[in-house]
C-alpha positions as CSV (number, residue, x, y, z in Angstrom):
1,M,110.7,178.6,210.0
2,T,110.6,181.4,207.4
3,T,111.6,180.2,204.0
4,L,112.4,181.9,200.7
5,T,110.1,181.4,197.8
6,P,111.7,180.1,194.6
7,E,111.3,183.5,193.1
8,Q,113.1,185.2,196.1
9,L,115.9,182.7,196.0
10,L,116.6,183.3,192.3
11,E,116.3,187.1,192.9
12,R,119.0,186.9,195.6
13,L,121.3,184.8,193.5
14,N,120.9,187.0,190.4
15,W,121.5,190.1,192.6
16,R,124.8,188.6,193.9
17,Y,127.9,189.3,191.9
18,A,131.7,189.5,192.6
19,V,131.9,193.1,193.8
20,K,134.7,195.1,192.3
21,K,134.2,198.3,194.3
22,F,133.0,198.4,197.9
23,D,131.6,201.3,199.8
24,P,134.2,201.7,202.6
25,D,131.8,203.8,204.7
26,K,129.0,201.2,204.9
27,K,129.3,198.8,207.8
28,I,127.6,195.4,208.3
29,P,125.4,195.4,211.3
30,A,126.8,193.4,214.2
31,D,124.0,190.8,214.3
32,V,124.3,190.2,210.5
33,W,128.0,189.7,210.7
34,A,127.6,187.3,213.7
35,A,125.1,185.3,211.6
36,L,127.6,185.2,208.7
37,E,130.4,183.9,211.0
38,Q,128.0,181.2,212.2
39,S,127.4,180.3,208.5
40,L,131.0,179.4,208.3
41,V,130.8,177.4,211.5
42,L,127.8,175.5,210.2
43,A,129.3,174.7,206.8
44,P,129.3,171.0,205.8
45,S,132.5,169.1,205.2
46,S,133.4,165.5,204.3
47,F,133.0,163.3,207.4
48,G,132.3,166.5,209.3
49,L,136.1,167.0,209.9
50,Q,136.1,170.8,209.3
51,P,139.7,171.0,208.1
52,W,139.8,174.7,208.0
53,K,140.2,178.0,209.9
54,F,138.8,181.4,208.9
55,L,140.8,184.5,209.6
56,V,138.8,187.7,209.9
57,V,141.3,190.5,209.3
58,D,140.2,193.7,211.1
59,D,143.6,195.4,211.5
60,A,143.8,198.2,208.9
61,A,147.6,198.1,208.6
62,L,147.6,194.4,208.0
63,R,144.9,194.8,205.4
64,E,147.1,197.2,203.5
65,Q,149.9,194.7,203.5
66,L,147.5,192.0,202.3
67,R,146.4,194.4,199.6
68,A,149.9,194.6,198.3
69,A,150.0,190.8,198.2
70,S,146.7,190.8,196.2
71,W,147.6,192.6,193.0
72,N,146.6,195.8,194.8
73,Q,142.9,195.0,194.6
74,S,140.9,197.6,196.5
75,Q,138.4,195.1,197.9
76,V,140.9,194.0,200.5
77,V,140.8,197.4,202.3
78,D,137.4,198.8,201.2
79,A,135.1,195.9,202.2
80,D,133.9,196.1,205.8
81,R,135.1,192.6,206.5
82,Y,137.9,190.5,205.0
83,V,138.0,186.8,205.5
84,V,141.1,184.7,204.7
85,I,140.2,181.1,204.2
86,T,142.8,178.5,205.2
87,A,142.9,174.8,205.2
88,L,144.9,172.2,207.0
89,R,148.1,171.2,205.1
90,T,147.3,167.6,206.0
91,T,144.8,165.6,208.1
92,T,146.0,163.1,210.6
93,E,144.5,160.4,212.8
94,D,144.8,162.8,215.7
95,D,142.4,165.1,213.8
96,V,140.0,162.2,213.4
97,D,140.2,161.4,217.1
98,R,139.6,165.0,218.0
99,Y,136.5,165.2,215.9
100,I,135.1,161.8,217.2
101,E,135.6,163.0,220.8
102,H,133.8,166.3,219.9
103,Q,130.9,164.4,218.3
104,C,130.5,162.1,221.2
105,A,130.5,165.0,223.6
106,A,127.7,166.7,221.5
107,H,125.6,163.5,221.2
108,G,126.3,162.2,224.7
109,T,127.8,158.9,223.5
110,E,130.9,156.9,224.3
111,V,134.0,157.2,222.0
112,S,134.1,153.4,221.9
113,A,130.7,153.4,220.2
114,L,132.1,155.1,217.2
115,K,135.3,153.1,216.8
116,G,134.2,151.5,213.6
117,Y,133.3,154.9,212.1
118,R,136.6,156.4,213.3
119,D,138.5,153.6,211.7
120,V,136.7,154.1,208.4
121,I,137.7,157.8,208.3
122,A,141.3,157.0,209.3
123,G,141.5,154.4,206.6
124,F,140.2,156.8,204.0
125,L,142.9,159.3,204.9
126,V,145.6,156.7,204.5
127,K,144.4,154.6,201.6
128,S,141.9,156.5,199.4
129,W,142.5,158.8,196.4
130,A,142.4,161.7,198.9
131,A,145.5,160.4,200.6
132,K,147.6,161.4,197.6
133,D,146.9,165.1,198.2
134,L,145.3,165.8,201.6
135,F,145.8,169.5,201.3
136,G,143.9,169.5,198.1
137,W,141.1,167.4,199.7
138,N,140.9,169.8,202.6
139,A,140.8,172.7,200.2
140,R,137.7,171.2,198.5
141,Q,136.0,171.2,201.9
142,A,137.0,174.8,202.6
143,Y,135.5,176.0,199.3
144,I,132.2,174.6,200.4
145,A,132.4,176.9,203.3
146,L,133.2,179.8,201.0
147,G,130.1,179.1,199.0
148,Q,128.0,179.0,202.1
149,L,129.3,182.3,203.3
150,M,128.6,184.0,199.9
151,N,125.1,182.6,199.6
152,G,124.3,183.4,203.2
153,A,125.4,186.9,202.6
154,A,123.4,187.3,199.5
155,A,120.3,186.0,201.3
156,M,120.7,188.9,203.7
157,G,121.5,191.6,201.1
158,V,125.3,191.6,201.9
159,D,127.8,191.7,199.1
160,T,130.9,189.5,198.6
161,C,133.8,189.1,196.4
162,P,135.7,185.8,196.4
163,M,139.4,186.4,195.8
164,E,142.0,183.9,194.5
165,G,144.2,186.6,193.1
166,V,146.4,186.6,196.2
167,D,150.0,185.6,196.8
168,M,149.3,182.7,199.1
169,A,152.9,182.3,200.3
170,R,153.0,186.0,201.2
171,Y,149.7,185.8,203.0
172,D,151.1,182.9,205.0
173,E,154.0,185.1,206.1
174,L,151.9,188.1,206.9
175,L,149.3,186.1,208.9
176,G,151.8,184.0,210.8
177,L,150.9,180.8,209.1
178,K,154.3,179.7,208.1
179,G,155.3,176.7,210.2
180,T,151.7,176.1,211.3
181,R,149.3,173.4,210.2
182,Y,147.3,175.8,208.1
183,A,147.9,177.4,204.7
184,T,146.1,180.2,202.8
185,L,143.7,179.2,200.1
186,C,141.8,182.3,199.1
187,A,139.9,185.2,200.7
188,C,136.5,186.8,200.6
189,A,135.7,190.5,200.9
190,V,132.4,191.1,202.6
191,G,130.5,194.4,202.7
192,Y,128.3,196.6,200.5
193,R,128.7,197.6,196.9
194,S,129.6,201.1,195.9
195,A,127.1,203.0,193.9
196,E,130.1,203.6,191.5
197,D,130.7,200.0,190.8
198,K,129.9,199.7,187.1
199,Y,129.7,195.9,187.3
200,A,126.7,196.0,189.6
201,G,124.1,196.2,186.8
202,A,125.9,194.0,184.3
203,P,124.0,190.9,183.2
204,K,125.3,187.6,184.4
205,V,127.2,185.6,181.8
206,R,126.2,182.0,182.3
207,Y,125.7,179.0,179.9
208,P,122.0,178.1,179.6
209,L,120.6,175.4,181.8
210,D,120.3,172.8,179.1
211,Q,124.1,173.0,178.5
212,V,125.1,172.5,182.1
213,I,122.4,170.2,183.6
214,E,121.6,166.8,182.3
215,H,118.8,164.5,183.5
216,R,119.6,160.8,183.2
């Protein structure tokens, strides 16, 4: 397995920034995009439940409508790919059973063998702190996937811009999510920066390590 050196990793992370202006003529190679989609599939989530769905919006007319619901931000239409990240409005025991069945099929085990684990997850959904706001809990999982997409893109020299400046209710209408189990959280524009993006060379503004990391 080829690995990044520490220097290469930090170079990639310092290179990444939230692109303000994409080059609309530059396209992501098909194999690179396929790998980035798989990075979403492979994202971790609590209990492995994967309470999300990622909508890749390719239709130009729909993107224009989404732009109008995104404070007219040009990234929505200029980036080569535009991913809307959604999460389940709630999580049920049926979702747990579906995942347990899927896990057993992947591992070649019987569902009955995981009954105890299944009951632990179901109990968490009903009795834990997360039960007070299951959509919020699902959203936390989906943001992990967003981070994985962005870091995977940076590792391959692809730019991103995470976008929360969107009208989530309007997105739900435009994307046919109203009345479904999924709701819009945010979006991520993916493509290549424009040479005219003045923010590309701006230094990162981060608090120093000793202010954000403590060893105890």
